[in-house]
C-alpha positions, 0 to 999 in steps of 0.5 A, spaced: 515 452 495 509 448 494 503 453 491 499 451 496 503 455 501 504 462 497 501 468 499 501 476 497 500 481 503 501 487 499 496 488 493 492 494 490 485 494 487 481 500 484 479 502 491 485 506 490 490 506 485 490 499 482 487 496 476 483 490 478 476 490 482 477 486 489 473 480 487 478 480 480 484 480 484 481 474 488 479 470 482 486 472 479 490 469 486 485 463 486 487 462 478 495 463 480 494 458 486 495 463 492 493 461 499 492 468 502 492 475 500 491 482 503 488 488 499 492 494 502 489 500 498 492 507 500 488 510 506 482 506 505 479 499 507 473 500 502 474 494 498 475 489 504 468 486 504 468 485 497 474 481 497 473 477 503 466 475 500 469 473 494 475 469 498 470 465 501 467 463 495 474 461 492 477 458 498 482 464 498 484 467 505 483 474 505 486 478 511 484 485 512 489 490 510 491 497 508 497 502 507 497 508 510 501 514 508 504 518 514 511 521 516 516 520 522 520 526 523 522 529 516 521 522 513 515 520 509 513 513 509 507 508 509 505 504 514 501 497 513 496 495 517 493 487 517 487 484 521 484 490 524 476 491 524 475 494 518 468 496 520 471 500 526 467 507 526 473 511 529 478 507 524 473 509 519 472 516 521 480 517 521 481 514 514 476 519 512 480 525 514 486 522 510 481 521 504 478 528 505 486 531 504 487 527 498 481 531 495 483 537 497 490 536 494 487 533 488 484 540 487 490 544 488 494 540 483 489 541 478 489 548 479 497 548 479 496 544 472 491 549 469 496 555 471 501 551 467 497 551 461 495 544 462 487 543 461 485 538 466 478 538 470 476 534 476 470 531 472 475 528 467 478 524 473 472 520 474 474 515 469 480 513 472 477 512 479 470 510 478 470 505 484 475 508 489 478 515 491 482 519 486 490 520 487 496 522 483 497 516 480 490 517 476 492 524 475 498 521 472 494 516 467 490 522 465 496 526 463 499 520 459 492 519 455 492 527 454 499 527 451 502 531 456 507 526 458 509 519 455 509 515 461 506 515 468 514 516 471 515 522 467 508 525 469 511 524 477 518 527 475 515 533 471 509 535 474 506 530 480 512 528 484 515 532 491 518 538 488 515 538 481 511 543 478 504 541 480 505 538 486 501 539 492 502 537 499 496 533 503 494 532 510 497 525 513 498 522 520 504 521 523 507 514 523 505 514 531 498 516 530 497 511 524 500 505 528 495 507 534 489 507 529 491 500 526 492 497 533 486 501 536 482 497 531 485 490 533 490 490 528 498 490 527 502 495 524 508 494 519 513 498 516 512 498 508 518 497 503 523 499 508 529 500 502 525 505 499 526 510 505 534 508 505 537 503 500 543 502 504 539 500 510 544 504 514 539 508 518 533 503 518 535 500 525 534 506 529 528 508 525 525 501 526 527 502 534 523 508 534 517 506 531 517 500 535 517 504 541 510 507 539 507 500 537 510 498 530 510 490 530 512 488 523 517 490 517 516 488 510 522 484 508 519 480 502 518 486 496 520 486 489 525 491 489 529 487 495 535 484 493 537 477 497 542 481 500 537 486 503 532 481 505 538 478 509 539 484 512 532 486 514 531 479 517 537 480 521 534 487 524 527 484 524 530 478 529 534 483 533 528 488 534 523 482 535 519 484 529 514 480 525 516 479 518 511 480 512 512 481 504 508 482 498 508 484 491 505 491 491 501 489 485 497 494 482 495 490 476 498 487 470 499 493 465 501 498 471 505 493 474 509 491 468 509 484 469 504 478 467 500 473 472 506 468 471 511 473 473 506 476 479 507 469 482 514 468 481 515 475 485 510 472 491 513 466 493 512 468 500 511 462 505 504 462 509 508 461 515 508 469 515 500 469 516 500 464 521 505 469 525 500 474 524 494 471 526 497 468 533 500 475 535 497 476 542 491 481 541 490 480 534 483 478 531 
C-alpha cells in the first residue's frame, strides 16, 4: 500500500492520556507519511482545533474524533465519534459531565490510596496531565515514579483496575446516549476495539445489532491486537449489518505504546478509502 494512502483514526494526545501534544502528533504523522488522522482523546475534543490547524499547515487531513467511555447492559465499552461539530455547545456540555465525573473519581482514588498508606495528592498529578484532563493512566504513572509499583500494568492490576484496592467508579453515559450525542453533533458513532469486549467474538453480532438499533454506524476492524482471523470475522459481521469500517493504532506516544515511529507506521497500514466512506455517509459533515 503506498504511503500516500495510509491513515490512523485512533490516536491519543496530552489532552487525555497520550504523551504528545496534538500538533506534535500531526508533525509525527507527516514525517511518517500518513495522509489522514483522527485524535480520539478520552471524553474530550479539546485538542481538535490545535490538530486541525497544524494539519492545515502540514497538508495532513485531520478528522474530528473522540473516544467516549460508556456502558451497555453490564458491559463497559468505548464509543468512537468522527466528523462531529466539536464546537457544538450541547455536545460540549455533555462532555463536561464526563470530565466532572473523572475529577470526582480521581478524588476517590486518591482517598483510597491514602487509606492504603500510599501518600498521593491531587497536586502531584498536575505534572502528568498538564494539558488536559487527569485519569487513571496519570495516577498509574505517578505510582510508578513513586516506586509504589514497577509498571503501569501492575498499577492497574493492584490498585486502579476494576475490583482493585483503590478502584472507584465514575459517571459515564449509556452507549445509547453516547451514540446519540455524537449523532446530534453531526458525527458518526463507531464501536472501539470490539475484541476487547469478547476475544472470541461470539457475542459480538447480537451486541452490534443492538447498538445499530440505537444509531451505531461503524465498527473498528483494524486494530493492533486484532489478528487476521479477527479482522476477517469483523469484516464479515460489518458487511452483514451494513456497518462502516474504521481502524487505528490506539497510539499514545512511543514510550507509552512500546514501539517506535517506524513500527507505528507498520501498525497503521489502513487505507484512505475508510475516510472516504466516512465523509460520504449521508448526514455527515
